[in-house]
C-alpha positions in Angstrom: -164.6 82.9 44.3 -168.1 83.1 42.9 -171.0 81.0 44.2 -174.2 80.1 42.5 -176.2 78.6 45.3 -179.9 77.7 44.6 -182.3 75.6 46.8 -181.6 71.9 46.3 -184.4 69.8 45.0 -185.5 66.7 46.9 -183.2 63.8 45.9 -182.2 60.6 47.6 -179.7 61.3 50.3 -176.2 60.4 48.8 -175.0 59.1 52.2 -177.7 56.4 52.0 -176.3 54.7 48.7 -174.8 51.3 48.6 -171.3 51.7 50.1 -172.1 53.8 53.1 -171.0 57.4 53.5 -170.5 58.8 50.0 -169.1 62.2 49.0 -171.5 64.9 48.0 -168.9 67.2 46.3 -167.4 67.0 42.8 -164.8 69.3 41.2 -165.1 69.8 37.5 -161.8 70.9 35.7 -162.8 73.6 33.2 -159.7 76.0 33.3 -157.6 74.6 30.5 -156.6 76.5 27.3 -158.1 73.9 25.0 -155.2 73.9 22.6 -156.0 70.6 21.1 -159.6 71.6 20.5 -158.6 74.6 18.3 -160.0 76.3 16.3 -163.2 75.7 18.3 -161.7 77.2 21.4 -160.6 80.4 19.6 -164.0 81.8 20.6 -165.1 79.7 23.6 -163.7 77.6 26.5 -163.4 73.9 25.8 -166.1 73.0 28.3 -168.6 75.0 26.2 -167.9 73.1 23.0 -171.1 71.2 22.1 -171.3 67.5 21.7 -174.6 65.9 20.7 -176.6 69.1 21.4 -175.2 69.9 24.8 -171.9 71.3 26.0 -169.3 69.2 27.5 -169.8 71.0 30.8 -173.5 70.2 30.8 -172.7 66.5 30.1 -170.6 66.5 33.2 -173.2 68.4 35.3 -175.9 65.8 34.2 -173.8 63.0 35.6 -173.1 64.9 38.9 -176.9 65.3 39.2 -177.6 61.6 38.3 -175.1 60.6 41.1 -177.1 62.5 43.7 -174.2 65.0 44.2 -175.3 68.5 45.4 -172.0 70.5 45.6 -169.9 71.3 42.6 -166.7 73.3 42.4 -165.6 74.5 38.9 -162.2 76.1 38.1 -162.1 78.8 35.4 -159.3 80.5 33.5 -159.8 80.6 29.6 -162.9 82.6 28.7 -163.8 82.6 32.4 -166.6 85.1 32.1 -168.4 82.8 29.5 -168.0 79.8 31.8 -169.5 81.8 34.8 -172.3 83.1 32.8 -173.1 79.5 31.6 -172.8 78.1 35.1 -175.2 80.7 36.4 -177.8 79.5 33.9 -177.0 75.8 34.2 -176.7 75.4 37.9 -180.3 74.5 38.5 -180.6 72.6 41.8 -176.8 72.3 42.2 -174.8 74.3 44.7 -172.0 75.6 42.3 -168.9 77.5 43.5 -166.3 78.9 41.0 -162.6 78.6 41.9 -161.1 81.6 40.0 -157.8 81.0 38.2 -157.9 84.0 36.0 -154.6 85.3 37.3 -152.7 82.1 36.8 -153.4 78.8 35.0 -152.6 76.2 37.7 -152.8 72.8 35.6 -154.8 69.9 37.0 -153.1 69.3 40.3 -152.5 73.1 41.1 -156.2 73.8 40.3 -157.5 71.1 42.7 -155.0 72.2 45.4 -156.1 75.8 45.0 -159.7 74.7 45.5 -159.0 72.5 48.5 -160.7 74.7 51.0 -163.8 74.7 48.9 -163.8 70.8 48.6 -164.1 70.1 52.3 -162.6 67.4 54.5 -164.1 64.3 52.9 -163.2 62.4 49.7 -164.5 64.2 46.6 -164.8 63.5 42.8 -162.6 65.1 40.3 -164.0 65.2 36.8 -162.3 66.4 33.5 -164.7 68.1 31.1 -163.2 66.9 27.9 -164.7 63.4 27.8 -168.2 62.0 27.6 -169.4 58.7 29.0 -172.6 56.4 29.2 -173.1 54.6 32.4 -173.1 50.9 32.6 -175.6 48.9 34.7 -174.7 51.0 37.8 -174.3 54.8 37.8 -170.6 55.4 37.4 -170.1 57.8 40.3 -172.2 55.7 42.5 -170.0 52.7 41.6 -166.8 54.6 42.4 -168.3 55.6 45.8 -169.3 52.1 46.6 -165.8 50.8 45.9 -164.1 53.5 47.9 -162.0 52.1 50.8 -160.7 55.1 52.9 -158.3 52.9 54.8 -156.6 51.6 51.6 -157.0 54.4 49.1 -156.0 58.0 48.5 -157.1 57.8 44.8 -159.6 55.7 43.0 -159.4 56.2 39.2 -162.1 55.2 36.7 -160.2 53.4 33.9 -161.4 51.9 30.6 -159.8 49.1 28.6 -157.6 50.5 25.9 -159.5 48.5 23.3 -162.7 50.3 24.4 -161.3 53.9 24.7 -163.2 55.5 21.8 -161.2 58.1 20.0 -158.2 57.7 22.2 -154.9 57.7 20.3 -152.5 56.8 23.2 -150.9 53.6 24.3 -152.7 53.3 27.6 -151.9 54.8 31.0 -151.9 52.0 33.7 -151.5 48.4 34.7 -153.7 47.2 37.5 -153.2 44.2 39.8 -155.7 41.7 41.1 -156.3 44.0 44.1 -157.0 47.0 41.9 -153.7 48.8 42.6 -152.3 50.8 39.7 -148.8 51.2 38.3 -147.6 53.3 35.4 -147.1 52.1 31.7 -143.4 51.6 31.2 -141.4 53.5 28.5 -142.1 52.2 24.9 -144.7 50.0 26.2 -148.5 49.5 26.0 -150.7 49.4 29.0 -154.2 47.9 29.1 -156.1 50.7 30.8 -156.7 54.3 30.0 -157.6 56.9 32.6 -161.1 58.3 31.8 -160.8 61.7 33.6 -163.0 60.6 36.4 -161.7 59.9 39.9 -162.6 59.9 43.6 -159.8 61.2 45.8 -159.0 61.9 49.4 -158.1 65.4 50.6 -155.0 63.6 52.1 -153.5 63.9 48.6 -153.4 67.7 48.9 -151.7 67.8 52.3 -148.1 68.0 50.8 -149.0 69.5 47.4 -146.6 72.2 46.2 -147.8 75.7 45.4 -148.4 77.0 42.0 -149.0 75.1 38.7 -148.4 71.4 38.7 -150.0 68.2 37.1 -152.1 65.8 39.1 -149.7 63.1 38.0 -147.4 64.3 40.9 -150.0 63.4 43.3 -150.8 60.1 41.7 -147.2 59.1 41.6 -147.0 59.6 45.4 -150.1 57.5 45.9 -148.8 54.8 43.5 -145.5 54.6 45.4 -147.5 54.1 48.7 -149.8 51.5 47.1 -152.8 53.8 47.6 -153.8 54.5 44.0 -156.4 52.1 42.8 -158.5 51.7 39.6 -162.0 50.4 38.8 -163.1 49.5 35.3 -165.8 51.5 33.6 -168.8 49.3 32.7 -170.3 51.6 30.1 -169.1 53.5 27.0 -166.4 56.3 27.0 -165.0 58.8 24.5 -162.1 61.2 24.6 -163.3 64.5 23.3 -159.9 66.3 23.3 -159.9 67.3 19.6 -162.5 68.5 17.0 -162.1 65.3 15.1 -163.3 63.3 18.0 -166.6 64.9 18.3 -168.4 62.9 15.5 -167.3 59.7 17.2 -168.5 60.9 20.6 -172.0 62.0 19.1 -172.2 58.5 17.4 -171.5 56.8 20.7 -174.1 58.9 22.4 -176.7 58.0 19.8 -175.9 54.3 20.2 -176.2 54.6 24.0 
């Protein structure tokens, strides 16, 4: 574990936002091999690929700052030294801790589970670093926090309508009922909503997590079965930046925004 802690600049107390007590911790997923982003990831980790003059990691850090979040956990594996060096420069007023996965790539679920002790006992954000987004009328992370209902939810996923999922080539991920509860897309079917890579989750999800590498899908499936996986529709713009060919679309979206 490596920690880059700097004095926090004065900012509005995140617990005083609309919606009451709001998490002040986010985990950024940055440990993947970036296979779909080759050849760019032959010499760097995917989060350090540049889009619109800034790295994907910096775009995510900017959203964290805008949301008033002070603590960040970042997992590292592929080109871990380069990521740590970049974080040391980019941390600024954020309290950044590195969750080291050099010895074993743990996938999305295993990475979050490994970092569980660093994330605390309150709900926290989990943000993939292979997408970029532009906020709608309300800051996206604040919107998630305001919608969070701890009595009813273990996971609140930010989703975008399939028709507005820029550069996304899939068939959608979820259906959502009138109460916001999610269910999976059926086989050989199309679903109306795409997961954006941004979610707010309860540490309850990690209580029965297996050890080692596993996908976060396992935890979602448990929450869906219990009726505790919910969604909220993104009000702004979003682009999947999982492959080099998506970068021009992402940059055009950022210019428009």
